[in-house]
C-alpha positions in Angstrom: 8.7 49.3 164.1 10.0 50.4 167.4 11.5 47.0 168.1 13.6 47.2 164.7 14.9 50.7 165.6 16.0 49.6 169.0 17.7 46.4 167.6 19.4 48.3 165.0 20.7 51.1 167.3 21.9 48.2 169.7 23.5 46.4 166.9 25.3 49.8 166.1 26.4 50.4 169.7 27.9 46.8 169.8 29.7 47.4 166.5 31.0 50.6 167.8 32.2 49.0 171.2 33.9 46.2 169.2 35.7 48.7 167.0 36.8 50.9 169.8 38.0 47.6 171.5 40.0 46.6 168.3 41.5 49.9 168.0 42.7 50.0 171.8 44.3 46.5 171.2 46.1 47.5 168.1 47.4 50.8 170.0 48.9 48.4 172.8 50.3 46.1 170.1 51.7 48.9 168.2 53.4 50.2 171.5 54.7 47.0 172.1 56.3 46.7 168.5 57.6 50.3 168.9 59.4 49.5 172.3 60.8 46.2 170.6 61.9 48.3 167.7 63.8 50.8 170.1 65.4 48.0 172.0 66.6 46.5 168.7 68.0 49.6 167.6 69.8 50.5 170.9 71.3 47.0 171.2 72.6 47.1 167.4 74.0 50.6 168.1 75.6 49.4 171.2 77.0 46.1 169.4 78.2 48.4 166.6 80.1 50.8 169.1 81.8 47.8 170.9 83.0 46.6 167.5 84.2 49.9 166.6 82.1 50.7 163.6 80.4 53.7 165.0 82.1 56.0 167.5 80.9 56.1 171.0 79.7 59.6 172.2 82.3 61.5 174.1 81.5 63.7 177.0 82.1 67.3 176.4 84.2 69.1 178.9 82.9 72.4 180.6 86.4 73.7 181.2 86.3 76.2 178.1 82.9 77.7 179.2 84.1 78.2 182.8 87.4 79.7 181.7 85.6 82.3 179.4 83.2 83.0 182.2 85.8 83.8 184.7 87.7 85.8 182.1 84.6 88.0 181.4 83.7 88.3 184.8 87.4 89.4 185.9 87.4 91.9 183.0 84.0 93.4 184.2 85.2 93.9 187.8 88.7 95.2 186.5 87.0 97.7 184.5 84.7 98.9 187.1 87.6 99.3 189.4 89.6 101.2 187.0 86.8 103.3 186.0 86.0 104.3 189.6 89.5 105.1 190.3 89.7 107.3 187.3 86.3 109.2 187.9 87.3 109.7 191.7 90.7 111.1 191.0 89.7 113.7 188.4 87.0 115.5 190.1 87.8 117.1 193.5 85.0 117.0 196.0 84.3 119.7 198.6 82.2 118.4 201.2 82.3 121.6 203.3 80.8 123.7 200.3 78.0 121.5 200.2 77.2 121.6 203.9 77.5 125.4 203.6 75.2 125.6 201.0 72.6 123.4 202.6 72.8 125.6 205.8 72.5 129.2 204.3 70.8 128.4 200.8 73.7 130.3 199.1 76.2 128.3 197.3 79.9 128.8 198.1 82.8 128.1 195.9 
């Protein structure tokens, strides 16, 4: 009885190994077929582009993006400069009163 159990388990093990081996072979072949298909599509697309049936992809220029970026940064700098001039010209500063207030504890002015 023990021999029958051992032979059945070894047979099942052999069948499992064979199935795994076949699955790996099929995966390799499927990968090769996929590569062949991708190459075929790429070469066909190139031929269609050469003939003029399909338009070739064109490179996009980065010039509009850079122009907008420069305008935005320039506007932000100009806004900060104008805002800084406006704020400094409307409020007079008296540094002498600040120093006197620090020394005596009494605010002058």
